[in-house]
C-alpha positions in Angstrom: -12.8 5.2 -6.7 -14.2 2.9 -4.0 -12.0 0.8 -1.7 -13.6 -2.4 -3.0 -12.4 -1.5 -6.5 -8.7 -1.4 -5.4 -8.8 -4.1 -2.7 -6.9 -7.3 -3.5 -4.4 -5.6 -5.8 -0.7 -6.1 -5.4 1.3 -3.0 -4.5 4.6 -2.7 -6.4 7.3 -0.1 -6.0 8.5 0.7 -9.5 11.7 2.5 -8.4 13.0 -0.6 -6.6 11.0 -3.3 -8.5 9.7 -4.8 -5.2 6.4 -6.2 -4.2 5.2 -4.5 -1.0 2.0 -6.4 -0.3 -1.6 -6.8 -1.2 -4.1 -4.1 -0.5 -6.5 -5.7 1.9 -3.7 -6.9 4.1 -3.0 -3.2 4.9 -4.3 -0.5 7.2 -5.5 2.9 5.8 -4.8 6.4 7.1 -7.9 8.3 6.4 -8.5 12.1 6.6 -11.3 12.4 9.2 -12.7 15.6 7.6 -12.9 14.5 4.0 -12.9 10.7 4.3 -10.2 10.5 1.7 -7.3 8.0 1.9 -4.1 9.7 2.9 -1.8 6.6 3.0 -1.6 2.8 3.0 0.2 1.2 6.0 1.6 -2.1 5.0 2.7 -4.5 7.8 5.8 -6.6 7.4 4.7 -10.3 7.5 6.8 -13.4 7.9 6.0 -17.1 8.0 3.5 -17.1 5.1 1.6 -14.1 6.4 1.0 -15.6 9.9 3.4 -13.5 12.0 3.8 -9.8 11.9 7.4 -8.6 12.4 9.5 -5.5 12.0 8.6 -2.0 10.7 5.5 -1.1 8.7 5.8 0.7 5.4 3.7 3.8 4.9 2.8 4.6 1.3 1.4 8.1 0.8 -1.5 8.5 -1.6 0.5 10.9 -3.8 3.2 8.1 -4.3 0.7 6.1 -6.5 1.6 6.4 -10.1 -0.9 4.0 -11.7 -3.8 1.8 -10.5 -4.2 -1.1 -13.0 -6.4 -4.1 -13.3 -4.1 -6.3 -11.2 -1.8 -4.0 -9.3 -1.0 -0.6 -7.9 2.3 0.9 -9.0 3.9 3.3 -6.6 7.1 5.3 -6.6 8.2 5.5 -3.0 10.2 8.5 -1.7 13.7 7.1 -1.1 14.2 9.6 1.8 11.3 8.1 3.8 
């Protein structure tokens, strides 16, 4: 799967029922050897997406449960 195929999709945590962000407003952690995505790093935006505040959320690739037409469903590890 290419990045452009998943870019623009909402990321939703199914365990908490919360919207975490939109892929495209995130950074990626990439394995330098293989080029595979290891994690999404989602900044915490306030003020209509104009001001970055607080902690970032890191979503590991193995937390993804389903990539649909409009969204990416993840199940975040509650201990992280």
